[in-house]
N, C-alpha and C positions, 0 to 999 in steps of 0.2 A: 854361535849361530852358525852352521856350514851352508855353502853358498856354491862351493865349486869344488870340482873331483876330478885329478888327471891321472891314468894309471893302465894297466893293463889288464884286460877283459878276460878271467878266467870260467865264467858262468856266464850263461845269457839263454832265456827262453822266450822272449818276447813280454814275459810278466816282471822278472825282476833278475836282476845283473848284480854279479860280485865283479867289482875292481880291486887290483891289487895295489898298494900304491907303494912308492919308491922304500918305505921303512919294513915293507912285507906285511904289512896290516891288509884285511880286504873288506873294502863296504860295501856291504847287500843296501842296494837299492832299487826301488822300482822305478821300470823302464818300458816304454812300450814297442821297443824296437829290438828284433834278434841282431846281437854283435857278433861278430867273429871272435873266434876266443884266442888270444894272444895281440887283439889289436890293441894298441893304444887309443885310448878316445880322451876326451874332454868334454864334460858336460856339469851343467849349471843342476844347482840343487834348491831344495825347499826341504825345511827339515821343522816336520810335524811334532811335537812334544806334547803327550798327555800323560794323564796321571798313570798310568798301564803301559804306555807302550811309546815309542819313538821311532819313526818311521822316515824314510828320505824318499822324495821323487825329484824324479832328474830329469833335465828337460837339453833340446839339442841348443837351445839357444836363450839369451837374456830375457828377452821379451816372452816366450811361453812361459817360462819361470814366472815374469811380472803376471803375465796372464791369469795363471794360475791362482796366486795370490789374490788376485782381484775377485777372482769366482769367490774365494773364500770367505769374502766381505759379505757376499749374500745369504740373507738370511734363509736358511734350510738346505745351503749348500755345504757340503764336507769333503776332505779332502779326496774321498774317492770317487765322489762324482763329478769333480773338479778336474781329475785327472782323466774322467772318460768323457769329457766334453773336448778335452783337446786330444784326445787318442783316438777317439770315431769321427771328429768333423775335421780337426785339422785348426791351426792357429787361425789361417785367413778365411776360411769359410763359417768359424765360429764368429768370428769377428762381424764378419758381413751378415750374417745370421741376426745379429744383434743388433745392429745398426739400421736393418732394412724390417727389426720387427717380426721375423719368421718362426712364429712358434712354433709351428710344425716339424720344423727342421730341428729345433730343439729337442722337442719330444721325442724324435727319433733315435735320440740316445738313451741308452739302458738306463734306470733309475731315473730319468728325467719325466716328472708328469706334467700337466697343464698347469696346476698350481707353482711347481717352481719354475717351470719355464716364465710365465707371468713375471715373477719375481726378479729372474734374471734381466729381464727386459727392461722392467720398473727401475731397476739399480743400477744398469751398467751403461742403457743407449743415450744417457744425457752425460754420462763421463766420457764415455768413447767418445762423442760428436765433439766433444771440447777438447781432448786430449789423447793423441794419439800413444801407444804405448811404444817407449824407445827402446832398440832392440840392439843386441850384441851378434855377430856373426851374420850380418843383413841378410835376416829373413825378408820374405816377399811384402809384408807390410811395408817394411822401410821406407821403401820407395813409392809409396801410395801416397796420397794425400789424401785427408777425411773431407768430406763436404760439411763446411761449416755450420750448416743447418741440418734439422732430422728429414729425413725422403720425403716427399709431396705425394698426394695419391696418386697425379701420374705418375710415379715410379712404382708405385705399390699396382698400379692397372698394367703397369706396361710386364711387371716380373709374374704375374697370375697369368698374363697371355702367354710369355714365351713356356710357361711351366706345362700350360693346357696344349703347346704345339708339342710336348715330350721331352724338353730340355731341362736336364738335371739341376739344381741349385748350385752346383759347385761349378758346372758351367757356365751359368750366367751370372752369378753374381760380379767376378771379378770384371766382367766386361760391361756391365751395367756401374758398376763404382768408376772405370776407366772412363765412361761416355758421361758420366754426368759432373765429372772434374773438367772436362775437355770442352764439353758442348753445351750450348743453353738450349733445355727438354722444355718445348711448353704444351707437346699434346703426349700422349702413352703411345698412340700408333706412329708416331717420330721415333720414340725412343726403341719400339719393338722392332725399325724397319734397320736402324743402326746397330744393335744387337746382331738380328739374323745375317747383316752383311760379316760383322765379325766373326759367327761361327762358320 
């Protein structure tokens, strides 16, 4: 099973990338960023084997790869859908969306409906609250400590209040995560005030 690749980029269009290996062979992978031709890259791979096809999905970090493979365990989520979640939301935002049960944000990803979003939250929120996904290449999640319990109503109310003020999820969620790890939050108003100070 292929899990890692290192080589020279000979083609990249933000959808697929072809990487030339030292033995002269070229590996074609799905990768969501445009890479410079001639650039030497190191990427983690997830190999999907079906009866009629074999595809490789590439990631910048080991934690992204593991997150992708965790999403594949959710009923109704296939490789393309899982990849779109990571591609469109990014690892940090996706992790926070699941932890804070933000179904609306999950549904903003193409191919994700309310039923699939609910299934993702049902299957993964308990797992992510217990065990952080380990990482390589130091992605942002590696430096954050996840809360030991599920978010309270207080946190949900504060998040809604901040969004009503016009702030985006990707602005709010990392700050809320940091604050609930560092501060004892008793009221939604307290959390909102602290978030606004950080912003």
